[in-house]
C-alpha positions as CSV (number, residue, x, y, z in Angstrom):
1,X,51.6,36.0,30.4
2,X,50.9,33.2,32.8
3,X,53.3,34.6,35.5
4,X,51.6,38.0,35.3
5,X,48.2,36.4,35.6
6,X,49.3,34.3,38.6
7,X,50.8,37.4,40.3
8,X,47.5,39.2,39.9
9,X,45.4,36.3,41.1
10,X,47.7,35.8,44.1
11,X,47.4,39.5,44.9
12,X,43.6,39.2,44.9
13,X,43.7,36.2,47.2
14,X,46.1,37.8,49.7
15,X,44.1,41.0,49.5
16,X,40.9,39.2,50.4
17,X,42.6,37.4,53.3
18,X,44.1,40.6,54.9
19,X,41.4,43.2,54.1
20,X,40.4,43.5,57.7
21,X,43.9,44.3,58.9
22,X,44.3,48.0,59.8
23,X,47.7,48.2,58.0
24,X,46.0,47.8,54.6
25,X,44.7,51.4,54.8
26,X,48.2,52.6,53.6
27,X,48.0,50.4,50.5
28,X,47.0,53.4,48.2
29,X,49.9,55.6,49.4
30,X,52.3,52.7,49.0
31,X,51.1,52.0,45.5
32,X,51.4,55.7,44.5
33,X,55.0,55.8,45.7
34,X,55.8,52.5,43.9
35,X,54.3,53.8,40.6
36,X,56.3,57.0,41.0
37,X,59.5,54.9,41.4
38,X,58.6,52.8,38.4
39,X,58.1,55.8,36.2
40,X,61.4,57.3,37.5
41,X,63.2,54.1,36.6
42,X,61.6,54.1,33.2
43,X,62.7,57.6,32.6
44,X,66.2,56.8,33.7
45,X,66.4,53.8,31.4
46,X,65.1,55.9,28.5
47,X,67.6,58.7,29.3
48,X,70.6,56.4,29.3
49,X,69.6,54.8,26.0
50,X,71.7,56.7,23.4
51,X,69.6,55.4,20.4
52,X,66.4,56.7,22.0
53,X,68.0,60.1,22.8
54,X,69.4,60.6,19.3
55,X,66.0,59.7,17.7
56,X,63.9,61.4,20.3
57,X,62.5,64.0,17.9
58,X,61.1,61.4,15.5
59,X,59.9,59.1,18.3
60,X,58.1,62.1,19.9
61,X,56.4,63.0,16.7
62,X,55.3,59.4,16.1
63,X,54.0,59.2,19.7
64,X,52.2,62.5,19.3
65,X,50.5,61.3,16.1
66,X,49.5,57.9,17.7
67,X,48.2,59.5,20.9
68,X,46.2,62.1,19.0
69,X,44.7,59.5,16.7
70,X,43.9,57.2,19.6
71,X,42.2,60.1,21.5
72,X,40.3,61.3,18.5
73,X,39.1,57.7,17.8
74,X,38.0,57.2,21.4
75,X,36.1,60.5,21.4
76,X,34.3,59.6,18.1
77,X,33.5,56.1,19.3
78,X,32.2,57.4,22.6
79,X,30.0,60.0,20.9
80,X,28.6,57.3,18.6
81,X,27.9,54.9,21.5
82,X,26.2,57.8,23.4
83,X,24.0,58.7,20.4
84,X,23.2,55.1,19.6
85,X,22.4,53.8,23.1
86,X,22.1,56.6,25.7
87,X,20.5,59.6,24.1
88,X,16.8,60.0,25.0
89,X,14.8,59.6,21.9
90,X,12.0,62.1,21.1
91,X,8.7,60.7,21.9
92,X,6.4,60.5,18.9
93,X,2.9,61.7,19.6
């Protein structure tokens, strides 16, 4: 965990030092390309794992259930927070 934290902090420091350089305007495009390459390599490693491929049906079902439950929980929690803190209350006369 410490190496990840140090990489993030060093990126912040370097970013603050070079933010006025014109080459940094391409940072967003470069990050998008790198994320696409990381996702491709992740898919490649999953596709070459025989155990994952043979159990893909069960893993997919578990992933669907977890994703659906997480989304439903987030929506319900957001609705509760909205009602509790952000909805305008009726003014009593």
